[in-house]
C-alpha positions in Angstrom: 11.8 -19.3 -2.2 14.2 -17.3 -0.1 13.3 -15.3 3.0 14.7 -11.9 3.8 13.6 -10.1 7.0 11.9 -6.7 6.7 9.9 -5.0 9.4 7.6 -2.5 7.7 7.2 -0.6 11.0 10.9 0.3 11.0 12.6 2.6 8.5 16.0 1.2 9.6 14.8 -2.4 8.9 13.4 -1.4 5.5 16.7 0.2 4.4 18.7 -2.8 5.6 16.4 -5.1 3.7 16.8 -3.1 0.5 20.6 -3.2 0.8 20.5 -7.0 1.3 18.2 -7.4 -1.7 20.2 -5.2 -4.0 23.4 -7.0 -3.0 22.0 -10.2 -4.6 21.8 -8.4 -8.0 18.4 -9.9 -8.7 15.8 -8.4 -11.0 12.5 -7.4 -9.4 9.4 -8.0 -11.6 6.6 -7.9 -9.0 6.4 -6.0 -5.7 3.3 -6.7 -3.5 2.8 -4.2 -0.7 0.6 -6.2 1.7 1.6 -5.7 5.3 -0.8 -4.1 7.7 -2.4 -3.7 11.1 -6.0 -2.8 11.9 -7.7 -1.0 14.8 -4.7 -1.2 17.1 -4.7 1.0 20.2 -2.9 4.3 20.0 0.8 3.6 19.8 3.9 4.6 17.8 6.4 2.8 15.6 10.1 3.0 16.6 10.4 6.1 14.3 7.6 7.9 16.2 4.9 7.4 13.6 1.3 6.5 14.5 1.3 2.8 13.8 -1.5 2.6 11.2 0.0 5.4 9.1 3.6 4.3 9.8 3.3 0.6 9.0 0.4 0.4 6.6 1.4 3.4 4.5 4.8 5.0 5.2 6.6 1.6 5.3 5.3 0.7 1.9 6.0 4.2 0.6 9.6 4.0 1.6 10.1 0.4 0.5 8.6 1.1 -3.0 10.7 4.2 -3.5 13.9 2.5 -2.5 13.2 -0.4 -4.9 12.0 1.8 -7.8 15.4 1.8 -9.7 15.5 -2.0 -9.6 11.9 -2.2 -10.8 12.7 0.2 -13.6 15.7 -1.9 -14.7 13.7 -5.1 -14.6 10.7 -4.0 -16.6 10.7 -4.1 -20.4 8.4 -2.8 -23.1 6.6 -6.2 -23.5 6.8 -7.2 -19.8 6.4 -4.3 -17.4 7.5 -4.7 -13.8 4.4 -4.5 -11.5 3.7 -2.8 -8.1 0.6 -4.0 -6.4 -0.5 -2.3 -3.2 -3.3 -3.8 -1.0 -5.7 -1.2 0.3 -9.3 -1.8 1.5 -12.9 -0.7 0.9 -12.4 1.2 4.2 -10.7 3.9 2.1 -14.1 5.0 0.9 -14.9 6.4 4.4 -11.4 7.6 5.1 -10.3 11.2 5.5 -6.8 12.4 4.9 -5.7 15.0 7.5 -2.6 16.5 5.9 -2.1 18.8 8.9 -2.4 15.8 11.3 -1.4 12.6 9.6 -0.3 11.2 12.9 -3.7 11.6 14.5 -2.3 13.5 17.4 -5.3 15.8 17.8 -7.9 13.1 18.1 -7.1 9.4 17.8 -9.6 6.9 16.5 -8.5 3.4 15.6 -11.1 3.3 12.8 -10.2 6.7 11.5 -6.5 6.1 11.6 -6.9 2.7 9.8 -9.2 4.2 7.1 -6.8 7.1 6.6 -3.9 4.8 6.0 -5.8 2.8 3.4 -6.9 6.0 1.7 -3.3 7.2 1.6 -2.3 3.9 -0.2 -4.8 4.6 -3.0 -3.6 8.2 -3.4 0.0 7.0 -3.4 -0.6 4.4 -6.1 -2.3 6.9 -8.4 0.5 9.5 -8.0 3.2 6.8 -8.4 1.6 5.7 -11.7 1.5 9.3 -12.9 5.2 9.7 -12.2 6.1 6.3 -13.8 4.2 7.3 -16.9 5.9 10.7 -17.0 9.3 9.1 -16.8 8.5 6.5 -19.5 9.2 3.7 -17.1 8.3 0.1 -17.9 6.6 -0.2 -14.5 2.9 -0.2 -13.5 1.3 0.5 -10.2 -2.1 -0.8 -9.2 -4.1 -1.0 -6.0 -6.2 -3.9 -4.8 -9.2 -4.3 -2.5 -9.1 -8.0 -1.3 -12.5 -7.9 0.3 -13.4 -9.1 3.8 -11.0 -11.9 4.4 -10.9 -14.3 7.4 -7.4 -13.6 8.8 -5.9 -12.5 12.1 -6.2 -8.9 11.1 -9.3 -8.6 13.2 -7.7 -9.5 16.5 -8.1 -5.9 17.9 -11.8 -5.6 17.2 -14.3 -5.6 20.1 -15.1 -9.0 21.5 -18.7 -8.9 20.3 -17.4 -8.4 16.7 -15.0 -11.3 17.2 -17.9 -13.5 18.3 -20.0 -12.5 15.2 -17.0 -13.1 13.0 -16.4 -16.5 14.5 -20.0 -17.5 13.9 -20.4 -16.1 10.4 -17.0 -16.1 8.8 -17.7 -19.3 6.9 -20.7 -17.5 5.2 -19.6 -13.9 4.7 -15.8 -13.9 4.8 -13.4 -14.9 2.1 -10.7 -17.5 2.8 -7.1 -16.2 2.6 -6.8 -18.0 -0.7 -9.9 -16.2 -2.1 -8.7 -12.9 -0.6 -5.3 -13.3 -2.4 -6.9 -13.9 -5.8 -7.2 -10.3 -7.0 -3.6 -9.5 -5.8 -2.4 -12.5 -7.8 -4.5 -11.4 -10.8 -2.9 -7.9 -10.6 0.6 -9.5 -10.4 0.4 -12.0 -13.3 -2.6 -11.4 -15.6 -1.8 -10.7 -19.2 -4.9 -8.5 -19.3 -3.2 -6.0 -17.1 0.1 -5.8 -19.1 1.0 -2.2 -19.4 -2.1 -1.1 -17.4 -1.5 1.0 -14.3 -3.5 3.4 -12.0 -6.3 0.9 -11.5 -8.3 0.1 -8.4 -9.1 -3.6 -8.6 -11.8 -5.6 -6.7 -12.8 -9.2 -7.5 -10.4 -9.1 -10.4 -12.2 -6.2 -12.0 -11.4 -2.5 -12.4 -13.6 -0.5 -10.0 -14.0 3.2 -9.2 -12.3 4.2 -6.0 -13.4 7.1 -3.7 -13.8 10.4 -5.5 -11.2 12.1 -3.4 -8.5 9.7 -4.6 -8.6 11.3 -8.0 -7.6 14.7 -6.6 -4.2 15.2 -8.2 -3.3 18.1 -5.9 -4.0 15.9 -2.9 -1.9 13.1 -4.4 1.0 15.5 -4.9 0.8 17.0 -1.5 0.7 13.6 0.2 3.7 12.4 -1.8 5.7 15.5 -0.9 4.9 15.2 2.8 5.6 11.5 2.8 9.1 12.1 1.3 9.8 14.5 4.2 8.6 12.0 6.8 10.7 9.1 5.6 13.7 11.2 4.7 14.0 10.8 0.9 14.4 13.3 -1.9 11.2 14.5 -3.5 12.6 14.7 -7.0 9.1 13.8 -8.3 7.8 17.2 -7.1 9.4 18.8 -10.2 7.4 16.6 -12.5 3.9 17.7 -13.8 
């Protein structure tokens, strides 16, 4: 195991990380997008993005796009490279505000978090469409880990923290249990060549209806490219 530093809340850090990784000339068979914050007070990343959207979504969007060439070179017909993005059941209640992705008009920690998780599902489906159109040996799937007992809940109200402390052993998954579906998506032979799936408890599940809106997927992708400063070559694809 080798550690390379990458701050998903910093576009500069992400680009530095990718340069360091590429310099090693290593193949990349599995990329797991799993960083995140939840219900943080209104604040911005160093690039000026609302933190939920900037870290949870845009950081992963940029990282994935910068590593796509390496992933494509690493995948083969019999062993596709795999991209696994961790979303949340919260995406079911999320709303994507294309005209206000930074939640400037009205900030809600719950709304901003849900929007970032919804964006990750839309991104995954659009990414899989583009990979298929290019004939790439790479698949992209999205995972719902369930309710897991981690430090992600440190910004919730103190009453919720108390309830969590009292009931976590009964209702919450352990971190090991929460990671199981991500690991399944990364290594299971059953998913070889299968992309565009929403996975929960190691099974394919239907995501929110809005996530299948291909026009919304396309518009979010185009806007995301503008925000992180990369070329939207994919916009010319069907």
